C-alpha positions in Angstrom: 0.0 0.0 0.0 1.2 3.5 -0.9 2.7 5.2 2.2 0.4 8.3 1.8 -2.7 6.0 1.9 -1.6 4.7 5.3 -2.1 8.3 6.6 -5.9 8.2 5.8 -8.5 8.0 8.5 -10.1 5.4 6.3 -6.9 3.1 6.1 -8.9 0.2 7.5 -10.6 0.0 4.1 -7.4 -1.3 2.6 -8.5 -4.8 3.8 -11.4 -4.6 1.4 -10.3 -2.6 -1.6 -7.5 -0.2 -2.4 -9.9 1.6 -4.7 -12.2 2.3 -1.7 -9.2 3.5 0.4 -7.9 5.7 -2.5 -11.2 7.5 -3.1 -11.6 8.1 0.7 -8.0 9.4 0.9 -8.7 11.7 -2.1 -11.8 13.1 -0.4 -9.6 13.9 2.6 -7.0 15.4 0.4 -9.4 17.7 -1.5 -11.3 18.7 1.6 -9.7 22.1 2.2 -9.0 23.2 -1.4 -11.8 21.7 -3.6 -14.9 21.0 -1.6 -17.0 19.9 -4.6 -14.4 17.3 -5.5 -14.3 16.1 -1.9 -18.0 15.6 -1.9 -17.9 13.8 -5.3 -15.2 11.5 -3.9 -17.4 10.7 -0.8 -20.3 9.8 -3.1 -17.9 7.6 -5.1 -16.9 5.9 -1.8 -20.6 5.2 -1.1 -20.9 3.7 -4.6 -17.9 1.5 -4.2 -19.2 0.2 -0.8 -22.7 -0.5 -2.3 -21.2 -2.4 -5.3 -18.9 -4.4 -3.0 -21.8 -5.4 -0.8 -23.9 -6.4 -3.8 -21.1 -8.6 -5.2 -20.4 -10.2 -1.8 -24.0 -11.0 -1.3 -24.8 -12.2 -4.8 -27.2 -9.3 -5.5 -27.4 -8.9 -9.3 -27.2 -5.5 -10.9 -25.9 -4.3 -14.2 -24.2 -1.3 -15.8 -27.5 0.3 -16.3 -28.4 0.2 -12.6 -28.1 3.6 -11.0 -26.6 4.1 -7.6 -30.0 5.0 -6.2 -31.5 1.8 -7.7 -28.7 -0.2 -6.2 -29.2 1.4 -2.8 -32.9 0.5 -2.9 -32.0 -3.1 -4.0 -29.6 -3.5 -1.1 -32.1 -2.0 1.4 -34.8 -4.4 0.2 -32.6 -7.6 -0.1 -30.5 -7.1 3.0 -33.1 -5.2 5.1 -30.5 -2.5 5.7 -30.9 -0.5 8.9 -32.4 3.0 8.1 -29.3 4.7 9.5 -27.1 2.9 7.0 -29.4 3.6 4.1 -29.5 7.3 5.2 -25.6 7.4 5.1 -25.7 6.1 1.6 -28.4 8.5 0.6 -26.7 11.6 2.2 -23.5 10.9 0.4 -25.4 10.3 -2.9 -27.3 13.6 -2.6 -24.3 15.7 -1.5 -22.3 14.3 -4.4 -25.0 15.0 -6.9 -25.3 18.5 -5.6 -21.6 19.1 -5.8 -21.6 18.0 -9.5 -24.9 19.3 -10.7 -25.7 22.4 -8.8 -24.2 25.9 -9.0 -23.4 26.0 -5.3 -20.3 26.8 -3.3 -19.9 24.4 -0.3 -18.3 25.6 2.9 -15.7 23.7 4.8 -18.3 23.1 7.5 -20.7 21.5 5.1 -18.1 19.2 3.7 -16.8 18.4 7.1 -20.3 17.3 8.1 -20.3 15.0 5.0 -17.4 13.0 6.4 -19.6 11.9 9.4 -22.0 9.6 7.3 -19.0 8.5 5.2 -17.1 7.4 8.3 -20.1 5.8 9.8 -20.9 3.9 6.6 -17.2 2.8 6.1 -16.9 1.6 9.7 -20.2 -0.3 9.5 -19.0 -1.9 6.2 -15.7 -2.9 7.8 -17.3 -4.4 10.9 -19.9 -6.2 8.9 -17.8 -7.5 6.0 -14.2 -7.5 7.5 -12.2 -10.5 8.3 
């Protein structure tokens, strides 16, 4: 693993996927200088986690399946706790807003986005880790 990735607060994700860790690290790296990119990266982390869960659990989806549809599928098939679903949804909505809306995000807003990302990542690690 790259030395700089070991500095990430999300380094425990390396056990699951270097791509997950890398996107979380990138979100941390962009946090202060490019808030929209940080939010996009957190959304991407949610997508990677959802896809990983679907693959582990044999839940079929295809390239046409949107992230929102995959979240609904996971919620239904796995009976996800509402708090976990809300973490996925918060990251999805914030990432969409960062990419599609003409809005400048404050450091405080982006900082708050790391809370559901952290909660989701820790839940994923506890649930699917070794």
